[in-house]
C-alpha positions as CSV (number, residue, x, y, z in Angstrom):
1,M,-50.9,19.2,-52.9
2,H,-54.6,18.6,-52.0
3,R,-55.6,16.3,-49.2
4,S,-58.8,15.5,-47.4
5,P,-58.2,15.6,-43.6
6,H,-60.4,12.4,-43.3
7,R,-58.2,10.6,-45.8
8,C,-55.1,11.8,-44.0
9,L,-56.6,10.5,-40.8
10,W,-57.4,7.2,-42.3
11,M,-53.8,6.8,-43.6
12,L,-52.4,7.8,-40.2
13,L,-54.6,5.3,-38.3
14,A,-53.7,2.4,-40.6
15,M,-49.9,2.8,-40.9
16,S,-47.8,-0.3,-40.3
17,A,-46.5,-1.2,-36.8
18,C,-43.4,-2.8,-38.3
19,L,-40.0,-1.2,-37.7
20,P,-37.0,-1.7,-39.9
21,V,-34.4,-4.2,-38.8
22,L,-30.9,-3.4,-39.8
23,A,-28.8,-6.4,-40.7
24,G,-25.1,-6.6,-39.9
25,N,-22.4,-6.6,-42.5
26,P,-21.9,-10.2,-43.8
27,N,-18.6,-9.3,-45.3
28,R,-17.0,-8.2,-42.0
29,G,-13.5,-9.7,-41.7
30,R,-13.3,-10.7,-45.4
31,D,-11.3,-9.3,-48.1
32,P,-13.2,-6.3,-49.6
33,A,-15.0,-6.9,-52.8
34,P,-14.0,-4.9,-55.8
35,V,-15.4,-1.4,-55.9
36,R,-18.1,-1.1,-58.5
37,E,-19.6,2.2,-59.7
38,R,-23.2,2.5,-58.7
39,P,-25.8,3.2,-61.4
40,A,-27.4,6.7,-61.2
41,S,-30.7,5.1,-60.4
42,A,-29.3,3.8,-57.1
43,A,-28.8,7.3,-55.8
44,L,-31.9,7.2,-53.5
45,D,-31.8,3.6,-52.5
46,D,-30.2,4.2,-49.1
47,A,-30.9,7.9,-48.7
48,L,-34.5,8.1,-47.5
49,L,-35.2,10.7,-44.9
50,P,-37.8,11.4,-42.2
51,A,-39.8,14.6,-41.9
52,V,-37.8,15.6,-38.8
53,L,-34.1,15.3,-38.0
54,F,-33.0,15.8,-34.4
55,D,-29.9,18.0,-34.0
56,N,-28.9,16.0,-30.9
57,R,-29.6,12.5,-32.2
58,P,-28.1,10.5,-35.1
59,A,-29.9,10.5,-38.4
60,P,-31.5,7.2,-39.3
61,A,-30.0,5.0,-42.0
62,W,-33.0,4.2,-44.1
63,T,-33.1,2.1,-47.3
64,L,-35.8,2.0,-49.9
65,P,-36.6,-1.7,-49.4
66,E,-36.8,-1.3,-45.6
67,R,-39.2,1.6,-45.9
68,M,-41.4,-0.2,-48.4
69,A,-41.7,-3.0,-45.9
70,R,-42.4,-0.5,-43.1
71,H,-45.3,1.0,-45.0
72,H,-46.6,-2.3,-46.6
73,V,-46.0,-1.1,-50.2
74,P,-45.1,-4.0,-52.5
75,G,-43.9,-1.9,-55.4
76,V,-42.8,1.6,-56.4
77,G,-41.9,3.3,-59.6
78,I,-39.7,6.4,-59.8
79,A,-38.7,8.8,-62.6
80,L,-36.1,11.3,-61.7
81,I,-35.9,14.6,-63.6
82,E,-32.5,16.4,-63.8
83,D,-31.1,18.9,-66.2
84,G,-34.5,19.2,-68.0
85,R,-34.8,15.5,-68.9
86,V,-35.7,12.2,-67.4
87,A,-32.3,11.2,-66.0
88,W,-33.5,7.7,-65.0
89,S,-36.6,5.7,-64.3
90,K,-36.9,2.4,-62.5
91,G,-39.2,0.1,-60.6
92,L,-38.6,-1.7,-57.3
93,G,-40.5,-4.5,-55.6
94,R,-43.5,-6.3,-57.1
95,T,-46.8,-5.6,-58.6
96,G,-48.5,-7.6,-55.9
97,N,-47.7,-9.9,-52.9
98,G,-46.0,-13.2,-53.2
99,E,-44.8,-14.3,-56.6
100,A,-46.3,-11.4,-58.5
101,P,-44.2,-9.9,-61.4
102,A,-41.5,-7.4,-60.6
103,V,-42.2,-3.7,-61.0
104,D,-40.1,-2.1,-63.7
105,A,-40.0,1.2,-65.5
106,T,-42.9,0.1,-67.7
107,T,-45.3,-0.9,-65.0
108,R,-48.5,1.0,-64.9
109,F,-50.0,2.3,-61.7
110,Q,-53.4,4.1,-61.1
111,A,-52.6,7.8,-61.6
112,A,-55.4,8.8,-59.2
113,S,-55.7,12.6,-59.1
114,L,-52.7,13.0,-61.4
115,A,-55.5,12.4,-64.0
116,K,-56.5,15.9,-63.3
117,L,-53.3,17.1,-64.8
118,L,-54.2,15.3,-68.1
119,T,-57.7,16.8,-67.9
120,A,-56.3,20.4,-67.3
121,V,-53.9,20.1,-70.2
122,A,-56.6,18.8,-72.6
123,A,-59.0,21.6,-71.6
124,L,-56.2,24.3,-72.0
125,R,-55.3,22.9,-75.4
126,L,-58.9,23.5,-76.4
127,V,-58.6,27.0,-75.0
128,D,-55.6,27.6,-77.2
129,Q,-57.6,26.3,-80.2
130,G,-60.5,28.6,-79.5
131,K,-62.9,25.8,-78.7
132,L,-63.2,26.7,-75.0
133,D,-63.0,30.0,-73.1
134,L,-61.4,30.2,-69.7
135,D,-63.6,33.0,-68.4
136,R,-66.9,32.4,-70.1
137,D,-69.9,31.1,-68.1
138,V,-69.6,27.4,-68.4
139,D,-73.4,27.0,-68.5
140,E,-73.3,28.9,-71.8
141,M,-70.9,26.3,-73.2
142,L,-72.5,23.2,-71.7
143,T,-75.1,21.6,-73.8
144,S,-75.9,18.1,-72.4
145,W,-75.8,19.1,-68.7
146,K,-76.3,22.2,-66.7
147,L,-75.4,23.3,-63.2
148,P,-78.3,22.7,-60.9
149,P,-80.3,25.9,-60.0
150,N,-78.7,27.8,-57.1
151,P,-78.5,31.3,-55.6
152,F,-74.7,31.5,-55.8
153,T,-74.3,32.4,-59.5
154,A,-76.7,35.3,-59.5
155,T,-73.8,37.8,-60.0
156,T,-70.8,35.5,-60.5
157,P,-70.9,32.7,-63.1
158,V,-68.8,29.5,-62.9
159,T,-65.9,29.5,-65.3
160,L,-63.5,27.0,-66.7
161,R,-60.6,28.9,-65.0
162,Q,-62.4,28.5,-61.6
163,L,-63.1,24.8,-62.2
164,L,-59.4,24.0,-63.0
165,A,-58.2,26.0,-60.0
166,H,-60.7,24.4,-57.6
167,R,-62.3,27.8,-57.0
168,A,-65.7,27.3,-58.5
169,G,-67.6,26.5,-55.2
170,I,-68.3,23.0,-56.5
171,T,-69.0,20.1,-54.2
172,V,-67.7,16.4,-54.1
173,R,-64.1,16.5,-53.1
174,G,-63.2,12.9,-54.2
175,F,-64.5,9.5,-55.3
176,A,-64.4,6.2,-53.5
177,G,-64.2,4.0,-56.6
178,Y,-66.1,0.7,-57.2
179,A,-65.2,-2.9,-56.5
180,E,-64.8,-5.4,-59.3
181,G,-68.2,-6.5,-60.5
182,D,-70.0,-3.4,-59.4
183,S,-72.2,-1.6,-61.9
184,L,-70.4,1.6,-63.0
185,P,-72.2,4.9,-63.6
186,D,-71.8,7.0,-66.7
187,L,-70.9,10.7,-66.6
188,Q,-74.5,11.9,-66.4
189,A,-75.2,9.6,-63.4
190,I,-72.0,10.8,-61.7
191,L,-72.9,14.4,-62.1
192,A,-76.5,13.8,-60.9
193,G,-75.4,11.5,-58.0
194,R,-77.9,8.9,-59.4
195,A,-77.6,5.2,-59.0
196,P,-75.4,3.3,-59.6
197,S,-73.2,6.3,-58.6
198,N,-71.9,6.0,-55.0
199,S,-71.1,9.7,-54.7
200,P,-73.5,12.6,-54.0
201,P,-74.7,15.0,-56.7
202,V,-72.1,17.5,-58.1
203,A,-73.5,20.9,-57.0
204,L,-72.6,24.5,-56.2
205,D,-72.8,25.6,-52.5
206,R,-70.9,28.9,-52.4
207,V,-70.2,31.9,-54.6
208,P,-67.7,31.0,-57.4
209,G,-64.2,32.4,-57.0
210,T,-64.4,33.2,-53.3
211,V,-62.4,30.3,-51.9
212,E,-60.1,27.5,-53.0
213,R,-61.6,24.1,-52.2
214,Y,-60.5,20.9,-53.9
215,S,-63.2,19.4,-56.0
216,G,-63.1,16.2,-58.1
217,G,-66.7,17.0,-58.9
218,G,-65.6,20.2,-60.6
219,Y,-63.3,18.1,-62.9
220,Q,-66.2,15.9,-63.9
221,I,-67.9,19.1,-65.1
222,V,-64.7,19.8,-67.1
223,Q,-65.1,16.4,-68.7
224,Q,-68.6,17.2,-69.7
225,L,-67.5,20.6,-71.0
226,V,-64.8,19.0,-73.1
227,E,-67.2,16.5,-74.6
228,D,-69.8,19.1,-75.4
229,A,-67.2,21.4,-77.0
230,T,-65.7,18.7,-79.2
231,G,-68.5,16.3,-79.8
232,Q,-66.1,13.5,-79.0
233,P,-65.6,11.1,-76.1
234,F,-63.4,12.5,-73.4
235,I,-60.9,9.7,-73.6
236,D,-60.4,10.3,-77.3
237,V,-59.9,14.0,-76.8
238,V,-57.2,13.4,-74.2
239,R,-55.5,10.8,-76.4
240,G,-55.4,13.3,-79.3
241,Q,-54.7,16.5,-77.4
242,V,-52.3,15.2,-74.7
243,L,-51.0,11.6,-75.0
244,A,-50.0,11.7,-78.6
245,P,-48.3,15.1,-78.8
246,A,-46.5,14.6,-75.4
247,G,-45.4,11.0,-76.3
248,L,-47.2,9.3,-73.4
249,A,-47.2,5.8,-74.9
250,R,-48.1,3.9,-71.8
251,T,-50.9,6.0,-70.4
252,V,-54.3,4.5,-70.7
253,A,-57.8,5.1,-69.4
254,G,-59.4,2.7,-66.9
255,P,-61.4,1.6,-65.1
256,A,-60.3,-2.0,-65.4
257,P,-56.5,-2.7,-64.8
258,P,-54.7,-2.8,-68.1
259,P,-51.9,-5.2,-69.0
260,A,-48.5,-4.7,-67.2
261,S,-50.1,-2.9,-64.3
262,A,-49.6,-3.1,-60.5
263,C,-52.4,-4.1,-58.1
264,G,-53.4,-1.9,-55.2
265,H,-52.8,-2.8,-51.6
266,G,-54.3,-1.6,-48.3
267,H,-52.4,-0.2,-45.3
268,D,-52.2,-3.8,-44.0
269,G,-50.4,-4.9,-47.2
270,L,-53.3,-7.0,-48.4
271,R,-54.2,-6.8,-52.1
272,V,-57.3,-4.9,-53.1
273,A,-60.0,-7.3,-54.3
274,G,-60.0,-7.5,-58.0
275,C,-56.5,-6.0,-58.2
276,A,-57.9,-2.4,-58.0
277,H,-61.0,-0.3,-57.5
278,R,-62.6,1.0,-60.7
279,Y,-62.9,4.7,-61.2
280,P,-65.4,5.7,-64.0
281,E,-64.7,9.4,-63.0
282,T,-62.2,9.6,-65.8
283,A,-61.3,13.3,-65.6
284,A,-60.8,13.2,-61.9
285,A,-59.2,9.8,-61.2
286,G,-59.6,7.3,-64.1
287,W,-56.2,6.9,-65.8
288,W,-53.3,4.4,-65.5
289,S,-49.8,5.6,-66.2
290,T,-46.1,5.2,-65.5
291,P,-43.7,7.6,-63.7
292,D,-41.7,8.0,-67.0
293,D,-44.8,9.0,-68.9
294,L,-45.9,11.6,-66.3
295,A,-42.4,13.0,-66.1
296,R,-42.5,13.6,-69.8
297,L,-45.8,15.5,-69.4
298,A,-44.3,17.6,-66.7
299,L,-41.3,18.4,-68.9
300,A,-43.6,19.3,-71.8
301,L,-45.4,21.8,-69.5
302,A,-42.1,23.3,-68.4
303,R,-41.1,23.8,-72.0
304,A,-44.4,25.6,-72.6
305,W,-43.8,27.7,-69.5
306,R,-40.4,28.8,-70.9
307,G,-42.0,29.7,-74.2
308,A,-40.5,27.0,-76.4
309,D,-41.6,26.8,-80.0
310,D,-44.1,24.1,-80.8
311,A,-44.8,23.5,-77.1
312,L,-47.8,21.5,-75.8
313,L,-49.4,24.8,-74.7
314,G,-49.1,28.4,-75.7
315,H,-46.7,30.4,-73.6
316,A,-49.4,32.6,-72.1
317,T,-51.6,29.6,-71.4
318,A,-48.8,27.7,-69.7
319,R,-47.9,30.7,-67.6
320,A,-51.5,31.0,-66.5
321,M,-51.6,27.3,-65.7
322,L,-48.5,27.5,-63.5
323,T,-49.6,30.7,-61.6
324,P,-51.6,30.4,-58.4
325,A,-55.1,31.5,-58.8
326,G,-56.4,33.9,-56.2
327,D,-54.9,33.6,-52.7
328,G,-54.4,29.9,-52.8
329,H,-51.8,27.5,-54.1
330,S,-53.7,26.0,-57.0
331,G,-52.8,26.9,-60.6
332,L,-55.0,25.8,-63.5
333,G,-54.6,22.1,-62.6
334,P,-51.5,21.5,-60.4
335,G,-50.5,23.1,-57.1
336,V,-48.0,25.9,-57.6
337,H,-45.5,27.0,-54.9
338,G,-42.5,29.3,-54.5
339,S,-41.0,31.8,-56.8
340,G,-37.8,32.3,-58.8
341,D,-35.7,29.2,-59.0
342,A,-37.8,27.7,-56.2
343,L,-41.0,27.9,-58.3
344,H,-42.4,24.4,-58.6
345,F,-45.7,22.7,-59.5
346,D,-47.0,19.5,-58.1
347,Q,-49.9,17.1,-58.1
348,S,-50.7,14.2,-55.7
349,G,-52.9,11.3,-56.2
350,W,-54.8,9.0,-53.8
351,N,-56.9,6.1,-55.1
352,R,-57.8,3.0,-53.1
353,G,-54.5,1.0,-52.8
354,F,-52.4,3.5,-54.9
355,R,-50.5,6.7,-54.2
356,A,-48.7,9.0,-56.6
357,R,-46.9,12.4,-56.7
358,L,-45.4,14.6,-59.3
359,I,-43.0,17.6,-58.6
360,L,-41.2,19.8,-61.1
361,Y,-39.1,22.9,-60.9
362,P,-39.6,24.4,-64.4
363,R,-36.7,26.9,-64.2
364,L,-34.2,24.4,-62.7
365,G,-35.3,21.4,-64.7
366,K,-35.4,19.2,-61.6
367,G,-38.2,17.0,-60.3
368,I,-39.5,13.6,-59.7
369,V,-42.6,11.3,-60.2
370,V,-43.2,8.5,-57.7
371,M,-46.0,6.0,-57.9
372,A,-46.7,3.3,-55.3
373,N,-49.2,0.4,-55.1
374,G,-50.1,0.7,-51.4
375,D,-52.2,3.0,-49.2
376,G,-49.0,3.5,-47.1
377,G,-47.3,4.9,-50.2
378,D,-48.1,8.5,-49.2
379,V,-45.6,8.5,-46.4
380,L,-43.1,6.5,-48.4
381,I,-43.3,8.9,-51.3
382,N,-42.6,11.8,-49.0
383,E,-39.5,10.0,-47.7
384,I,-38.3,9.4,-51.3
385,V,-39.0,13.1,-52.2
386,R,-36.9,14.3,-49.3
387,A,-34.1,12.0,-50.4
388,A,-34.3,13.4,-53.9
389,A,-34.3,16.9,-52.7
390,R,-31.2,16.4,-50.7
391,T,-29.3,14.3,-53.2
392,Y,-30.1,16.6,-56.2
393,R,-30.1,19.9,-54.3
394,W,-33.6,21.1,-54.6
395,P,-34.6,24.4,-52.8
396,D,-37.4,22.7,-50.9
397,F,-38.6,19.5,-49.3
398,Q,-35.8,19.2,-46.8
399,P,-36.4,17.6,-43.3
400,A,-37.2,20.0,-40.5
401,R,-34.6,20.4,-37.8
402,R,-35.6,20.0,-34.2
403,T,-33.9,19.5,-30.8
404,A,-35.2,16.5,-28.8
405,A,-35.9,17.1,-25.1
406,T,-35.0,14.6,-22.4
407,L,-37.8,13.6,-20.1
408,A,-37.7,11.3,-17.1
409,R,-39.5,8.0,-17.5
410,A,-41.9,9.1,-14.8
411,A,-42.8,12.2,-16.7
412,L,-43.5,10.1,-19.8
413,A,-45.5,7.6,-17.8
414,A,-47.7,10.4,-16.4
415,R,-49.0,11.0,-20.0
416,A,-49.8,7.4,-20.6
417,G,-53.4,6.2,-20.9
418,A,-56.4,5.7,-23.1
419,Y,-57.7,8.8,-24.8
420,A,-61.2,8.9,-26.3
421,M,-60.9,10.9,-29.4
422,D,-63.7,13.1,-30.8
423,A,-63.6,11.1,-34.1
424,G,-65.2,8.1,-32.2
425,F,-62.2,5.8,-31.4
426,V,-59.6,5.4,-28.6
427,L,-55.9,6.0,-28.9
428,H,-53.6,4.3,-26.4
429,V,-50.5,6.3,-25.3
430,E,-47.7,4.2,-23.8
431,A,-44.4,5.3,-22.2
432,R,-41.1,4.0,-23.6
433,E,-37.6,4.7,-22.5
434,D,-37.2,8.1,-24.1
435,H,-40.5,8.7,-26.0
436,L,-44.2,8.0,-26.1
437,R,-45.7,5.4,-28.4
438,V,-49.2,5.8,-29.7
439,R,-51.2,2.7,-30.6
440,T,-54.2,3.1,-32.9
441,P,-57.3,0.8,-32.9
442,R,-55.7,-1.2,-35.8
443,G,-52.6,-1.8,-33.7
444,T,-50.4,0.5,-35.7
445,L,-47.6,2.2,-33.7
446,H,-46.2,5.7,-33.9
447,A,-43.2,7.0,-31.9
448,F,-43.5,10.6,-30.5
449,H,-40.3,12.1,-29.1
450,P,-40.4,15.0,-26.7
451,L,-39.7,18.6,-27.8
452,E,-41.2,20.0,-24.5
453,P,-42.9,18.4,-21.5
454,D,-46.3,18.7,-23.2
455,R,-45.3,18.7,-26.9
456,F,-44.0,15.7,-28.9
457,V,-43.2,15.0,-32.5
458,D,-43.3,11.9,-34.7
459,P,-40.1,12.2,-36.8
460,E,-41.4,10.0,-39.5
461,E,-44.1,12.4,-40.5
462,G,-43.5,15.5,-38.6
463,T,-46.9,15.2,-36.8
464,E,-47.1,16.8,-33.4
465,L,-48.8,15.4,-30.3
466,R,-49.8,18.0,-27.7
467,F,-51.2,17.7,-24.2
468,D,-53.3,20.2,-22.3
469,G,-53.5,20.1,-18.5
470,A,-51.1,18.8,-15.9
471,P,-50.0,15.2,-16.3
472,E,-51.6,14.2,-13.0
473,E,-55.0,15.4,-14.0
474,P,-57.2,12.3,-14.6
475,A,-59.0,14.0,-17.5
476,A,-56.0,15.6,-19.3
477,S,-56.7,16.2,-23.0
478,V,-54.6,15.5,-26.1
479,S,-54.5,17.0,-29.6
480,L,-53.3,14.9,-32.5
481,W,-54.0,14.6,-36.3
482,G,-56.5,17.4,-36.2
483,M,-58.5,15.6,-33.4
484,Q,-59.1,16.2,-29.7
485,G,-59.2,13.5,-27.1
486,R,-59.6,13.2,-23.3
487,R,-58.1,10.7,-21.0
488,D,-60.5,8.6,-18.9
489,A,-59.4,8.1,-15.3
490,R,-60.2,4.4,-15.6
491,G,-58.2,4.1,-18.8
492,K,-61.4,3.4,-20.8
493,P,-63.4,5.6,-23.2
């Protein structure tokens, strides 16, 4: 999975302050209702799990509706893969706030970076057909655009293999999208960073093949490469090479929201203006899809990996796709992790107001696709994934086990205060009965429980909060979310 630290920080700072309220049993004291067999799709509804379980404290009883409310996610779609097939798919919640239509298994969400999986498959299909070469200098294959002059390709050219594996040294990690009504750039403007593009030029700033670094800009080069190799619009190529043969009937290209789609929502639960941001960067982020469609694509790749006849990709190509390139975790498109039965590939997506994740174990035939229409969906999706991992017995994605320490209230109070962070804002640390509570500038709250006197953990996400210096020191420092902060003696930044 690929994430920008800044995007992670933004998500963390804007999480909801709401805590779930558990209702009592309204049937207490009444005759029990007849026992009804639960549908398979209800298996995860009351099984969501945090990132950390404490050995010496009871596990939380989380339900999917409660956690959707906690993270301000109006709707979620899930496709569960078991025994090498889509065992069930469903939607929960609504496409927007208020009286918006309900989400069901056919509701489209922005696929965000899961679009890169479509792009990778399309490019690899062209490799199998001899129209592209994984290891040839892409500048020799590009006809309508060339890499800007640079000193980094003097001895090592950029290749399609490197672009797909995020190892080409290409800049521009991701794209911000455009509001409804904004002028949208074409591919040439995106690559050049020319108005009306709101992203910088796609360029090369290090020797190709030397390091793994996520690059949406690299996938826009792949889009141009596909168009130059085929003489067709990129969207048409993906339809013919991927959507039709894999049976993805509900996957469509943006940028405007298509029929039967969800609207994006911010961390505060408010709907994104115009329903969704527009992403003309089609190869990197510009598709709408359903969990069921994307689960079918994942299963098609697993069949190819196993060497099935008439598979979407050739056996050797599929094996290359699902093998980490270099010393990183990126294959030729998705992330690749583990080995043996634990081998799995994944892809995560973050667009404004939308989150998505795909995971599949090709040998076990187990996996999941989850799509959510809220910026808080990343944490929610992780909770759903952990529930699936435990319910369906996956090798990975289990909560970590920790032992909570017990600190006196005075020891907790000694850590309280306002901490000026190096990212330019102030966090407020407050002492509670048995933990610390961190309040962000947006008013969102995070509970950190003690592991040691100077080390705390947020069980929801597994994030650690560390203190440096004696509690009584006025200028004690704190480390959290990849940032450093210092307490001011006056409680002010």
